[in-house]
C-alpha positions in Angstrom: 38.0 19.2 27.8 35.7 19.4 24.8 36.6 15.8 23.8 35.8 14.7 27.4 32.5 16.4 27.4 31.7 14.9 24.0 32.4 11.4 25.1 30.4 11.9 28.4 27.4 13.0 26.3 27.8 10.0 24.0 28.0 7.6 27.0 24.8 9.1 28.5 23.0 8.7 25.2 24.3 5.2 24.8 23.1 4.3 28.3 19.7 5.7 27.5 19.3 3.5 24.5 20.7 0.3 26.0 19.1 0.6 29.5 15.7 -1.0 28.4 17.5 -4.0 27.2 19.6 -4.2 30.4 16.4 -3.9 32.4 14.7 -6.7 30.4 17.7 -9.0 30.8 17.7 -8.3 34.6 13.9 -8.6 35.0 14.0 -12.0 33.3 16.3 -13.2 36.1 14.4 -11.7 39.1 11.3 -12.9 41.0 7.9 -11.6 39.9 7.6 -9.3 42.9 10.8 -7.4 42.0 10.1 -6.9 38.3 8.3 -3.6 38.9 11.5 -2.0 40.2 13.4 0.1 37.7 16.7 -0.9 39.2 18.5 -3.6 37.2 20.1 -5.0 40.4 18.8 -7.7 42.7 20.0 -10.2 45.3 17.6 -12.9 44.1 18.7 -13.6 40.6 17.7 -17.1 39.3 17.0 -18.9 36.0 13.5 -20.1 37.1 11.8 -18.0 34.4 13.9 -19.5 31.6 13.2 -23.0 33.0 9.5 -22.2 32.8 9.8 -21.2 29.1 11.7 -24.4 28.3 9.0 -26.5 30.0 6.0 -24.8 28.4 7.0 -24.4 24.8 9.4 -26.3 22.4 11.7 -23.2 22.1 14.6 -25.4 21.0 12.7 -26.7 17.9 11.6 -23.1 17.1 15.1 -21.9 17.4 16.3 -24.5 14.9 13.4 -23.6 12.5 14.3 -20.0 12.7 18.0 -20.7 12.1 17.2 -22.9 9.0 14.7 -20.4 7.5 16.9 -17.4 8.1 20.1 -19.1 6.8 18.3 -20.4 3.7 16.8 -17.0 2.9 20.1 -15.2 3.6 22.0 -17.6 1.2 19.4 -17.3 -1.5 19.3 -13.5 -1.3 23.1 -13.4 -1.6 23.1 -15.6 -4.7 20.0 -14.3 -6.6 20.2 -10.6 -5.6 23.9 -10.5 -6.6 23.0 -12.2 -10.0 20.4 -9.5 -10.7 22.6 -6.7 -9.4 25.5 -7.9 -11.7 23.2 -8.0 -14.7 21.9 -4.5 -14.0 25.3 -3.1 -13.4 27.5 -4.8 -16.0 25.3 -6.3 -18.8 23.9 -4.1 -21.5 20.4 -4.9 -22.7 17.2 -3.1 -23.7 15.0 -2.2 -20.7 17.7 -2.4 -18.1 17.0 1.0 -16.5 13.2 0.3 -16.7 13.7 -3.0 -14.8 15.8 -1.2 -12.2 13.1 1.4 -11.7 10.5 -1.2 -11.2 12.7 -2.9 -8.6 13.0 0.4 -6.8 9.3 0.9 -7.0 8.6 -2.4 -5.3 10.6 -1.2 -2.3 8.0 1.6 -1.8 5.1 -0.9 -1.6 4.2 -1.9 2.0 4.2 -5.6 2.7 0.6 -5.3 4.0 -0.6 -4.6 0.4 0.9 -7.7 -1.1 0.3 -10.0 1.9 -3.1 -11.2 0.8 -2.2 -12.0 -2.8 0.9 -13.6 -1.6 -1.1 -15.8 0.9 -3.6 -16.7 -1.9 -0.5 -17.9 -3.9 0.8 -20.0 -1.0 -2.7 -21.7 -0.7 -2.9 -22.4 -4.4 0.6 -24.0 -4.4 -0.3 -25.9 -1.3 2.7 -24.5 0.5 0.9 -23.4 3.8 2.3 -25.1 6.8 5.6 -25.9 5.0 9.0 -24.4 5.0 8.5 -23.3 1.4 5.9 -20.7 2.5 8.5 -19.2 4.8 11.5 -19.3 2.5 10.4 -18.8 -1.1 8.8 -15.3 -0.7 12.0 -13.9 0.7 14.5 -15.6 -1.6 15.3 -12.3 -3.4 15.6 -8.8 -2.0 15.1 -5.5 -3.8 17.4 -3.9 -1.3 20.0 -6.5 -1.9 19.7 -5.9 -5.7 20.1 -2.1 -5.2 23.1 -2.5 -2.9 24.9 -5.0 -5.2 24.2 -3.0 -8.3 25.7 0.1 -6.8 28.7 -1.7 -5.4 29.4 -3.7 -8.6 29.5 -0.5 -10.6 32.6 0.6 -8.7 34.6 -2.5 -9.6 37.1 -1.6 -12.4 35.9 -2.8 -15.8 39.4 -3.9 -16.7 39.2 -6.8 -14.2 36.0 -8.1 -15.8 37.3 -7.6 -19.3 40.4 -9.6 -18.4 38.3 -12.5 -17.0 36.2 -12.5 -20.2 39.4 -12.7 -22.4 40.4 -15.7 -20.4 37.1 -17.4 -21.3 35.3 -16.9 -18.0 31.4 -16.8 -18.2 29.3 -14.2 -16.6 28.5 -16.4 -13.7 32.1 -17.3 -13.3 33.0 -13.6 -13.3 30.4 -12.9 -10.7 31.4 -15.7 -8.2 35.1 -16.0 -8.9 36.0 -12.3 -9.6 33.3 -10.0 -8.4 32.3 -11.7 -5.1 35.8 -11.8 -3.7 36.1 -8.0 -4.4 32.7 -7.3 -2.8 33.0 -8.6 0.8 31.6 -5.4 2.3 28.5 -5.5 0.3 28.0 -9.3 0.9 28.5 -8.8 4.6 26.0 -5.9 4.7 23.3 -7.7 2.8 23.8 -10.9 4.7 23.5 -9.3 8.2 20.5 -7.1 7.3 18.7 -10.1 5.6 19.4 -12.5 8.5 18.3 -10.1 11.2 15.1 -9.1 9.3 14.2 -12.7 8.6 14.9 -13.8 12.2 12.6 -11.0 13.6 9.8 -11.7 11.1 6.5 -12.4 12.9 3.6 -11.4 10.8 4.1 -13.7 7.8 4.8 -16.9 9.8 1.6 -16.2 11.9 -0.4 -16.1 8.6 1.0 -19.2 6.8 2.1 -21.6 9.6 -0.2 -23.4 12.0 1.8 -26.5 12.8 3.8 -26.1 16.0 6.7 -28.2 14.7 7.3 -25.7 11.9 6.8 -22.5 13.8 9.7 -20.0 14.0 11.0 -18.6 17.2 9.5 -15.2 16.9 6.1 -16.8 16.1 6.4 -19.2 19.0 7.4 -16.4 21.5 4.6 -14.1 20.3 2.0 -16.8 20.7 3.4 -17.7 24.1 3.5 -14.1 25.4 0.3 -12.7 23.8 -1.7 -15.9 23.7 -2.0 -16.2 27.5 0.5 -19.0 28.0 2.9 -16.7 29.8 1.1 -16.3 33.1 3.9 -14.2 34.6 5.6 -11.2 33.3 9.1 -12.6 34.1 8.4 -15.7 32.0 7.3 -13.5 29.0 10.5 -11.4 29.4 12.6 -14.5 29.5 11.1 -15.7 26.2 11.8 -12.4 24.7 15.4 -12.5 25.9 15.8 -15.9 24.3 14.5 -14.5 21.0 16.7 -11.3 21.1 19.9 -12.9 22.3 21.0 -14.6 19.0 20.6 -11.4 17.0 22.5 -9.4 19.7 25.3 -11.9 19.8 25.6 -12.0 15.9 25.6 -8.2 15.9 28.3 -8.0 18.5 30.5 -10.4 16.7 30.1 -8.8 13.3 29.7 -5.2 14.5 33.0 -4.0 13.1 32.5 -5.7 9.8 28.9 -4.4 9.6 29.9 -0.8 10.2 32.8 -1.0 7.8 30.7 -2.6 5.1 28.0 0.1 5.4 30.7 2.8 5.1 32.4 1.2 2.1 29.2 0.5 0.4 28.0 4.0 0.9 31.3 5.5 -0.4 31.4 3.2 -3.5 27.7 3.6 -4.3 
């Protein structure tokens, strides 16, 4: 009985958290006159709101831009953050702990503080209105460095020493020995980086003006807030198209994500 009550409470809490998303998905398919209803059910479901979004803005091109930018940043974060994490966890050199403390300190600085200097750099480099302005600032992650460092420290030193005896370089040890034994950490960093990059709105709004380079969150924000979405249903449909890829990715990798977070926390 206690277990039954426990699961009933969990189900109610889960329903409370998921209901806004269910309502948004339902409202995007309903006529404008029915959107004010709190019920997710209707007899007049249609895809007219989605058709309006596709007709008014180049959402397909924005989707490809977001996919390219998010994938590029995720791959670069995995490579560069793991290299730094490996150096801080396995290589001995003067100032190693100081460098690690500085990296931790950067995690406490809000992005709004560094936003203006970073924008000035993009202007000086001539990278505004290019993919470089979207990708380069996010190519390395302090969170990724922290996670990789903690995880790499749990790998037995005997494995790394054996690889060195066989003549393997540090990069070879990282990509051929450490990476295959660090799948949970790689999955965690990849999912979090991809989701954060996909949902980024502020930075693209600052550095991108060309519509052909705009990311999907930027395009949807300008569409919904800029007055192009004349109806609430159309705005909700554009929001659903933005959220759907992240939700699908999370549903596919949910088990790996939870397992990776647990393993990383234990080994850290």
